[in-house]
C-alpha positions as CSV (number, residue, x, y, z in Angstrom):
1,M,-6.2,39.3,-7.0
2,N,-7.7,41.2,-4.1
3,V,-10.2,38.4,-3.4
4,L,-7.4,35.9,-2.7
5,T,-5.7,38.4,-0.4
6,L,-8.9,38.9,1.5
7,L,-9.4,35.1,1.8
8,Y,-5.8,34.6,3.0
9,K,-6.2,37.3,5.6
10,E,-9.4,35.7,6.8
11,V,-7.7,32.4,7.3
12,V,-4.2,33.4,8.4
13,G,-4.9,36.8,10.1
14,V,-2.5,38.8,7.9
15,E,-2.1,39.6,4.2
16,P,0.3,37.3,2.2
17,Q,3.8,38.4,1.9
18,E,4.0,37.2,-1.7
19,M,1.6,36.0,-4.4
20,K,2.9,34.1,-7.4
21,E,0.9,32.7,-10.3
22,L,1.5,29.0,-11.0
23,P,1.6,27.4,-14.5
24,T,-1.5,25.7,-15.7
25,A,-2.5,23.6,-18.7
26,G,-5.9,22.9,-20.3
27,S,-7.9,24.9,-17.8
28,N,-9.5,28.4,-17.4
29,R,-8.8,28.3,-13.7
30,R,-5.8,30.4,-12.5
31,Y,-3.7,29.2,-9.6
32,F,-1.6,31.3,-7.3
33,R,0.7,30.5,-4.4
34,L,0.2,32.8,-1.5
35,T,3.1,32.8,1.0
36,G,3.6,34.2,4.5
37,P,3.0,32.6,7.9
38,K,1.3,29.9,5.9
39,S,1.6,28.8,2.3
40,L,-1.7,28.3,0.5
41,V,-2.8,27.9,-3.1
42,G,-5.5,30.3,-4.4
43,V,-7.8,29.4,-7.3
44,I,-9.8,31.8,-9.4
45,G,-12.3,30.1,-11.8
46,T,-14.7,31.7,-14.2
47,C,-17.1,28.7,-14.1
48,V,-18.9,28.6,-10.8
49,E,-20.3,25.2,-11.4
50,E,-16.9,23.7,-11.9
51,N,-15.5,25.4,-8.8
52,R,-18.4,24.2,-6.8
53,A,-17.8,20.6,-8.0
54,F,-14.2,20.7,-6.9
55,I,-15.0,22.3,-3.5
56,Q,-17.7,19.9,-2.6
57,L,-15.9,16.8,-3.9
58,A,-12.7,17.8,-2.1
59,R,-14.6,18.3,1.2
60,H,-16.4,14.9,0.8
61,F,-13.2,13.1,0.0
62,R,-11.4,14.7,2.9
63,S,-14.2,13.5,5.2
64,K,-13.3,10.0,4.0
65,G,-9.7,10.4,4.9
66,L,-8.6,10.5,1.2
67,P,-5.4,12.3,0.1
68,V,-6.8,15.4,-1.5
69,P,-6.1,19.1,-0.7
70,E,-8.2,20.7,2.0
71,V,-10.3,23.6,0.9
72,V,-9.8,26.2,3.6
73,A,-11.8,29.2,2.4
74,V,-14.3,30.0,-0.3
75,M,-15.7,33.3,-1.6
76,P,-19.5,33.6,-1.1
77,D,-20.0,33.6,-4.9
78,E,-17.7,30.6,-5.3
79,T,-15.6,32.3,-7.9
80,A,-12.4,31.9,-5.8
81,Y,-11.1,29.7,-3.0
82,L,-8.0,28.8,-1.1
83,Q,-6.7,25.2,-0.7
84,E,-3.9,23.4,0.9
85,D,-0.5,23.8,-0.7
86,L,0.8,20.3,-1.8
87,G,4.1,21.6,-3.1
88,D,5.5,21.6,-6.7
89,T,6.2,18.0,-7.5
90,Q,3.8,16.5,-10.0
91,L,4.0,12.7,-10.5
92,F,4.7,13.6,-14.2
93,M,7.9,15.2,-13.2
94,A,8.8,12.6,-10.5
95,I,9.0,10.0,-13.3
96,Q,10.7,12.2,-15.9
97,K,13.8,10.0,-16.3
98,G,11.7,6.9,-17.0
99,R,9.5,8.9,-19.4
100,A,12.6,10.0,-21.3
101,T,14.3,6.6,-21.5
102,R,11.4,4.1,-21.0
103,L,13.7,2.6,-18.3
104,F,11.8,3.3,-15.1
105,G,13.9,3.0,-11.9
106,P,12.8,1.4,-8.6
107,D,11.9,4.7,-7.1
108,E,9.8,5.6,-10.1
109,K,8.0,2.3,-10.1
110,E,7.4,2.5,-6.4
111,I,5.6,5.9,-6.7
112,L,3.6,4.6,-9.7
113,V,2.4,1.5,-7.8
114,K,1.5,3.6,-4.8
115,T,-0.5,5.9,-6.9
116,I,-2.5,3.3,-8.7
117,R,-3.1,1.3,-5.5
118,L,-4.7,4.4,-4.0
119,L,-7.1,4.8,-6.9
120,P,-9.7,2.3,-5.7
121,D,-10.0,4.2,-2.4
122,L,-11.1,7.2,-4.2
123,Q,-13.3,5.3,-6.6
124,F,-15.1,3.1,-4.0
125,N,-14.7,4.8,-0.6
126,G,-15.1,8.2,-2.3
127,A,-18.4,7.2,-3.8
128,T,-19.9,6.1,-0.5
129,G,-22.4,8.8,0.5
130,L,-21.4,11.1,-2.4
131,D,-24.1,13.3,-3.8
132,F,-23.3,12.8,-7.5
133,S,-25.5,15.8,-8.4
134,V,-22.6,18.1,-7.5
135,C,-20.5,16.7,-10.4
136,Y,-19.8,18.9,-13.4
137,P,-20.8,19.0,-16.2
138,S,-22.7,15.7,-15.7
139,P,-23.5,13.5,-12.6
140,E,-22.9,10.3,-14.5
141,F,-20.8,8.9,-17.4
142,D,-23.4,8.4,-20.1
143,V,-23.5,8.0,-23.9
144,R,-23.1,11.7,-24.4
145,S,-19.9,11.8,-22.2
146,I,-18.5,8.8,-24.2
147,M,-19.2,10.4,-27.5
148,W,-17.5,13.7,-26.3
149,D,-14.4,11.7,-25.5
150,L,-14.4,9.8,-28.8
151,N,-15.0,12.9,-30.9
152,Y,-12.2,14.7,-29.1
153,F,-10.0,11.9,-30.2
154,K,-11.3,12.2,-33.8
155,Y,-11.1,16.0,-34.1
156,C,-8.0,16.7,-32.0
157,F,-5.9,13.8,-33.0
158,L,-6.9,12.0,-36.1
159,K,-7.9,15.0,-38.2
160,A,-5.0,17.1,-36.8
161,T,-2.4,14.5,-37.9
162,G,-3.9,14.3,-41.4
163,L,-4.3,10.5,-41.2
164,E,-6.8,9.2,-43.7
165,F,-9.7,7.2,-42.3
166,L,-13.3,6.2,-43.2
167,E,-15.4,8.5,-41.1
168,D,-18.6,6.3,-41.3
169,K,-16.7,3.2,-40.3
170,L,-15.1,5.1,-37.4
171,E,-18.5,6.2,-36.2
172,D,-19.7,2.6,-36.3
173,D,-16.8,1.7,-34.1
174,F,-17.5,4.6,-31.7
175,Q,-21.2,3.4,-31.4
176,A,-20.1,-0.1,-30.7
177,M,-17.6,1.0,-28.1
178,A,-20.2,3.2,-26.4
179,E,-22.6,0.3,-26.2
180,V,-19.9,-1.9,-24.5
181,L,-19.1,0.8,-22.0
182,M,-22.7,1.4,-21.1
183,R,-23.1,-2.3,-20.3
184,S,-20.4,-2.1,-17.7
185,Q,-21.5,0.8,-15.5
186,S,-20.9,0.8,-11.7
187,S,-21.7,3.1,-8.8
188,T,-18.1,4.1,-8.3
189,F,-16.5,7.6,-8.7
190,M,-14.8,7.9,-12.0
191,Y,-11.9,10.5,-11.9
192,R,-12.1,10.8,-15.7
193,D,-8.7,12.5,-16.0
194,F,-6.6,10.2,-13.9
195,Q,-3.0,10.8,-15.1
196,S,0.3,11.8,-13.7
197,R,-0.2,15.6,-14.1
198,N,-3.1,15.3,-11.7
199,V,-1.1,13.7,-8.9
200,M,1.2,15.6,-6.6
201,V,4.0,13.8,-4.7
202,R,4.6,15.3,-1.3
203,D,7.9,15.6,0.5
204,N,7.2,12.2,2.3
205,G,6.9,10.5,-1.1
206,E,3.2,10.0,-0.9
207,P,0.8,10.7,-3.8
208,W,-2.1,13.1,-3.5
209,F,-4.9,13.7,-6.0
210,I,-5.9,17.0,-7.6
211,D,-8.1,18.3,-10.4
212,F,-10.9,15.8,-10.0
213,Q,-13.6,18.3,-10.6
214,G,-14.5,16.6,-13.9
215,G,-15.3,13.3,-12.2
216,R,-18.7,11.6,-12.0
217,K,-20.3,8.3,-11.4
218,G,-18.9,5.7,-13.9
219,P,-16.9,2.5,-14.5
220,F,-13.8,2.1,-12.4
221,Y,-11.7,0.6,-15.2
222,Y,-11.9,3.8,-17.2
223,D,-9.4,5.5,-14.8
224,V,-7.1,2.5,-14.9
225,A,-7.0,2.6,-18.7
226,S,-6.5,6.4,-18.6
227,F,-3.5,6.0,-16.3
228,L,-1.9,3.1,-18.1
229,W,-2.1,4.7,-21.6
230,Q,-1.8,8.4,-20.6
231,A,-0.1,10.7,-23.2
232,K,3.6,11.2,-22.8
233,A,4.0,8.8,-19.9
234,N,5.8,6.5,-22.3
235,F,5.2,3.3,-20.2
236,P,6.6,0.1,-21.7
237,D,4.2,-2.9,-21.8
238,S,6.2,-4.6,-19.0
239,L,5.5,-1.7,-16.6
240,R,1.8,-1.6,-17.6
241,Q,1.6,-5.3,-16.6
242,E,3.2,-4.6,-13.3
243,L,0.7,-1.7,-12.6
244,I,-2.2,-3.9,-13.7
245,K,-1.2,-6.6,-11.2
246,A,-0.8,-3.9,-8.5
247,V,-4.3,-2.5,-9.0
248,S,-6.2,-5.7,-9.7
249,Y,-5.9,-7.1,-6.2
250,T,-6.8,-3.8,-4.7
251,H,-9.8,-3.4,-6.9
252,L,-10.9,-7.0,-6.0
253,R,-10.8,-6.2,-2.3
254,A,-12.6,-2.9,-2.9
255,H,-15.3,-4.8,-4.8
256,E,-15.7,-7.3,-1.9
257,T,-16.0,-4.4,0.6
258,E,-18.6,-2.7,-1.5
259,L,-20.6,-6.0,-1.9
260,H,-20.6,-6.6,1.8
């Protein structure tokens, strides 16, 4: 972890007093909290292209005033970097009572509405002036990307559960779905993994976005659907309707801004 120590000293002026590895899920990147005069999060990633995507997207979004962590130092080979420490509270944990009971309280609903209302800023404002060629592994949501997602569902869910299905019929449905999605493309930034584990809630109760390195140009409604039907969120239909209403007006205004 010497590279993170070197980066920390470069930024802060002294070596960190403590370095603690943070839990991760579904990623080859390793995260560490470095504490001392300043608390920062260090990241070590084996995929330089993925690291570069996050670094450049984060810097672009910050230039637009969007709530993403600031990247404060990067190794020359882009295998490690330091970013702003947003704390420990994931949105996923902030709504844990509602997830357990399906009875979401006023505070939980408020933070969910805040989060989904911020989404269009990232999608529309974030796309303005963005060089999509930095996106990894693809600059745009295309047929291949769609089929990756659909086959992930087939192999990691359907086949894993042992549920019987007609594979040729399923492939017909996948093809039809891909054709519909490709008819509704837009020039917006698609987060692609917009869910409560990728949102941090800061001490002031405001949501901040993380782990957007897999984003690319694509339809804005994909992220809305990802958020509403995310795994383990356990949203009741009534809450989904509230969130749809909250984001619909915001998306409409963002569309009007984009068109003008």
